[in-house]
Steps between C-alpha positions, in 0.01 A plus 500: 500500500639344817575735787763497766296522819642543855285439802574664826305307757517329840662153505344266256550171680212544753242634255161326462488416130120483517455846644805713432439774239879554432536120419207528258653804337830323455323188369308695232812692401697177448211344304538797259869434456627783719828441693478531871755629758421490871646693791394610843485878609817484717692411182405816311770761501632825340858458400712776337204622288344165425199330653588145566364187648660167612264205426426208276343402170174345593271224364171433663254201486176412667629226704451518882833462674694528179371830351817671390857457377775758525782541250846617590516804726557812309573865563313703227441866420116533495520725203553184307146391579192602308268466797551508882229393728484671842327226694628460849225509767450812731531633767558818313793605709825697418648187351208463259526872418869476436450232237252731321764781494759266363275352235388853397846536353442242226119566430359549239790387278464172677127468578445464882166349594332674680669840429714545812455880523118458532523191728704718734258794480178298489522233778179321543341666787587856379399491129130446607504843655500644150141374468315613812162444332578131450640421852364469851573777762869468560762676718874467490661630814769435766335745737280315765252782526429492125443123533277540789288755323471274207386215715256721678346613170460146354479265802608177332833536320796307358846599615814364318856585415528739207762285326395152615397200288330167504256594777764535766435754781142569379262563790118560521412751777123484549311759711557313816874449451743686731827395337582803281740650744687171554511421125635855441773451752587161353520626124687826589747308713588281195552759238459866401224455243145612515202269536201468272150493636193417292125484577417133552297361211254215625490373142842348552317198649374418145860550368774733398518494124835502326478640154796459261568773252735446198629828362206681652221258387328250731589136420268366756451449883505251784304542829704437816272395785630522866524190704255461782580749779736702281469854373787462250435334173864466381580148390820524702283480813240254397277684252316283250504578126166479313396556134335839452408742227525881485210731602420823313642701791828296480521559123453882585789481746715329235415758238591776744837381595600301185632793291730620772644155560568455130654842469733440794620162372317281755441200276407243764281638790261343743237720664299413806129580519261449795132562457553735195783697678869506387724430786843429344678523168788246505785580266806362692446130457138413438370144514195310376593396147477121556164507694343719229637274220351197670162662555453675168720293262675829402871503420561815709878444488468504132309826498781647717768380252288626203518842666871489572584372152281781344692759704838360384386490139376851525850622565 
């Protein structure tokens, strides 16, 4: 049965149709006969008891430079939709958090993917703390003394914003580095949030593996290899995607976290694993669908829609 599907995302015009996961999700939905409605986060509102959005009916096509058509602009009650996708990119700031509170008001009668309550409570760099046996040594702190103690204990560390994304603001501080104080001053001068420090994992030189889970089950993985001279493997900063399989350790990680993700309505999740250690669980706006589909020939977007349609049918 065709579904009414609203997609809350960043502007669609500049997306890379060969890489963007939201575009691929929309393309698969349209192929299944679902009706699409698109709006950006600033056009989500709560009005007199209703959760509304101002946006456009959407058609997508795999034509570079001509990849979408918008219908007549409309003002809709999101309770009229069967599914709402929460797909704008981080940073996970108060604007992002506010959208989860508003969308909470229509879920689960309208299925919001991923479940906004648990997106809010399980941001990527925090959910991993639930699984300390799977993660490298990690500290979250704003206090400089605590961060100094962590660096003294581990020598070579990664320091990054707690709610950042795309590799922005990620620093490696090796045993000879003297920049911790300056970086602390810089970050604490910008905002009031803590920082996250993790022990540096040398295996990142061989790649940072992105594993995609659909409704708690692994769909496959891609390996993201840092560019020469880079510590960061994010494709936003020049990382290269490679075909890769899953190790026994990585399947163990997926088995450990999968039931919780499924229970909390996190249908599309991307986890990051370096050298057998879980570093992030991305639930806000994970990526990697198109790269995995090209490498493995798997219709990952189809698997995601199968899971969504099954949840809708189960109601």
